[in-house]
C-alpha positions, 0 to 999 in steps of 0.5 A: 639649137634652133639655129642648127635646125634652121639650117637643116630645115630652112622653112622652120615656120608653122606658116611655111609651105611645108609641114615643119612638124612632120619634116623635123620629126622625120629628120631628127627621130632616127638620129642620136638625141634627135627625139630630145632635140625635136621635143625641145624644138616643140617646146621653143615653138610653144614655150608654155608647152615646153615648161613641163619638159615632156619628151616626144617618143613616137610619131606617125600619121594619126599617132603621137606618144609623149612622156612626162617624168614625175618631178617636183616642178610638175607636182602639186601639194598632194605629191602627184603630177599637177592637173594642169601639167596633165592638161599640158601633156594631153595638149602636147600629145594631141597637137603633135599627132594632129600637126604631123598628120596635116597637109602642108597647106593646113594649120590648126588651133585647139578650140576646147579641151575636156579632161577627166582625172581618174587616178593620182598621176605618179611616176612617168606618165605616157600620153598617147594620142590617136587622132584623125588624119585630115585629108585636106586643109578645108575648115573642119573640127576634129575630136582628138582623144588622148589617154594618159597612163602611168608606168604600170599601165593604169589610165590616170586621165583621159582628154579630148581636144576639140581641134579646128583645122583650116588653110594656112594664112596667105603669104605675108599675113601674120608674119610678125614675131608677135603675131606668130607667138600670140595664140589666135582665137578659134574664130581667126582660123579661116 
């Protein structure tokens, strides 16, 4: 799958010259199965995020919508979606929304996340993020709100990501696989 994407998107790297999240969504979203392929690509780029099997359903500047099916793998002992699965879903929605909106020369990292659980989450959960749109890659902090609703439209949780935006590393920095897959500390985003 990623090999095919690699041919379609030759710079399939978060450290590349372009915004790979935006390029991939714009290429895939209109194709049959493209949204699922995009969702799996994000899950491969961030394996823990991919562990919940959520689907990205809509993305535009400052906006992302992601769905999570209620199934045994994401449930807790109370027979509802686990609190940490909801955190993961919130982070995914917030990250995709802000990542899509970044200038080509910018990168981001979540420096904090707060969440409030309002109701047991059952059934398909939809996370919606309406994020600010960074105009430059200048170092700045953004609050990225995410609202999670169930199939009846009831809000089950609200989260806010504290996201740091900054310029991408200079070419050649952090190019090893280990460096790309390890999550830098917020202080490393300069």
